N, C-alpha and C positions, 0 to 999 in steps of 0.2 A: 639201336637194336642188335641184340646178340643173342647168340641160341643159348636156351636155358642150360643147355650141358656145359657152359664155359662155365659156370659156378659163380659169376660177378654180380654183385648188386650194385654197382656204384661205377660211374663212367671213370672215378679216380683210380680203379683197379685195372685201368688197360694200357698201363705203362707196358712198352714192348710190344703191343700189339699189331695185329695188321688191320687196316681200317680201309674199307670200300666207300667211295664216295663220287659224287657226280662233279666233274672238273668244273671251275669256275663259279661255283653256287654261294650262296649266302651261308649255306650249311656247312660247307667244306671250311669256309672261311671263319665261321663262328668256333667251329670246333677246334681248329690248329690254334685259335687265340685262347681257347679254353684250356688246351694242353700245356700251351707256353706257359700260362700262369701257373698251372698245379703240377709243373717240371715234369710232364709225361712224355716219354719218346714213343713215336709210333711209325709204322711204315705205311704209305699209301698205296691204294690200288684205284687209280682215277679211271671213271668211266664217262664215255660222251651223253648216257641217258641214264634215268632211274632204271630202266628196265634191264639196260646191260649191266648196272651195279648189282641188281638184285641178282643177275645169273651168277655173277661172280661170287656173290655172297652163300647162295644156295649150293655151288659146287665146293663151298669149303675154302675157298682160296684167302677170306679173311676173316677175322674175329669179331666184327660188328660192322654194322653199316649205318651211315651217318644220311641224315635227311628229316625233313619236317615231321610233325606227327602225322597230318593228313597225308602225305606221300607216303609214310610207312602203312596207313592205314587202307591206300589203295591198293598197296602189294598185298594185303591179307585177304582183300574181297575179291579174289579169284582171278588177279591179273598176273600171278605168278604162283610158283610153286610152294610158296611160304605157308607154311602150316601155324596158326597163331599159338598154339598151346605149347609149341616147340621153342619157342622163343619169349624174349623179355625186353620191354622198353625200360633202359634206365631211367632213374627220377630225375636226372640233371636235365635241365633246360639251358641252352648255350645262350639264347637271345629271343626277345619277343617281337615279332612282326603283326602288326594288327593287319585283318582281312576282311575285306567286305564284298558287297555286290559293285560290280563295274557295270557303268551306261555310259551309252554315247553321248559326246558334249553337245549341246545347242538343245537339248529337249528338258528345260528346266522342270516343265509339269511333271514329266514321266521320272525325272530324278526325285523330285520331292515325293511322289507315291512310293518309289522304291525305299527312301530311307524311312518313311512313314511305317511302312509294313513291318520293316526291322525293328524300328523304336516298339511298335504296337505289340510284337509278340515278346519281345524282352520287357515290356511294361507289364504284360498281362501275367508272367511268371510272378514278377515282383508283387503284383497285387491279388495272385490266386485265383487268376482268371484260367479257368481251363478249357478245353475242348466239349468238356461234359456240361460245364455250367454257365457258359457263356451266354447262351439265350435266355436263361433266367435271369442273369444279372443284367441283360440288355433293357429290361423292363424298368430299371430303376433302383438305386440303392442310396445308402446315405453318404456314399463316399463320392464326392464330386469329380475326382480324377477318373474313377471307373465309370461314371456317367458320361463325361466327357469323351473317354476313348469310345466307349460304346454306342455313342451318338444319343443317349436321352437327354443329353444337355449340350449347349453349344452348336457351332457349325464346323466342325473341323472336316466332316465331309464334304461339304460345299466348298470349303476353302480349296480343297484337293481335286474337285471337279467330279467327285464320287457321291454314292449315296450316304446318308446317315449312319447307315450300319455296315459300313466298309470293313472296320475292324472285326466286327461280329463275324462276318463271312469269312475273314482271313483265319481267326483264330477257331472256328468252328471246322474249317476245313484241315487245317494241319495243327493246330493245337499252339500252346505257349511255346517259348524258347526251349524251356526245358523239356517239354514232351517230344519237341522237334528233336531235341539232343539224343534223347533216351531213345527214341525209336529207330535213330541211324546209329548210334554208338554203344547203346546199353547192353549189347548182347555179349560185348568183349569181355574178357576175364579180368578181374579186378587188377589196378595198376597198369593196363596196358589202353593207354590214351585215356585215362580218368580226365575228367572235365577240369578240375584245377583251378587255374585263374580265371577260365572261362566261366565260372560260376557267377551268378548276380551278385551285386555289391552287398546286399544285404545279408548274403550267406557267406561272406567274406572274399569273394572274387573280383574282379575288377569289370563285370560286366554292368553297363547302366545304360539307359538312355535318356533322352532329354525331355523334360516333363511336357505333357500333354495340356496346353494352356491355350 
């Protein structure tokens, strides 16, 4: 992330810049690798925490702040003095790290439920199941995958130790993956933490779930 006033549109324009980063993080290492490959020289200001790095960035001691997208998001959601309209997240992504829910080991039943809930909201977006139409579709359709997911066919709920309409309850409560994403991140300006590769595979992204069989 850089101040909009800096007037750059690519991280490749940061030769000679001062960069704030958190010490010993993957983000700092990945940017260093990117800079080396692209023959970019930069000066580092290292911090022990993201909050400390954000203070240095806000005080104008550096030209850019290196962090993950969601760390940057946390900074503009009231945890710092950063105002989103005054900054730009540059388009380069230095690496990809898959992220997901973490559960305690030794509880396979709960692990299966958490995985199934994540898969359900992703599949719902792919199949066009939304918070507003899920109850109507739960009555039955001509699509076997929708029927299995929503409990009109099969015994997925029973296999998980849940009711047949478990996925209906989830989707009706929070929506599909796209609706969840839009609710949390859709108010940001265009180009600031766009969904990108986190789009479902049918729309050109990398997001997909195992089939409900």
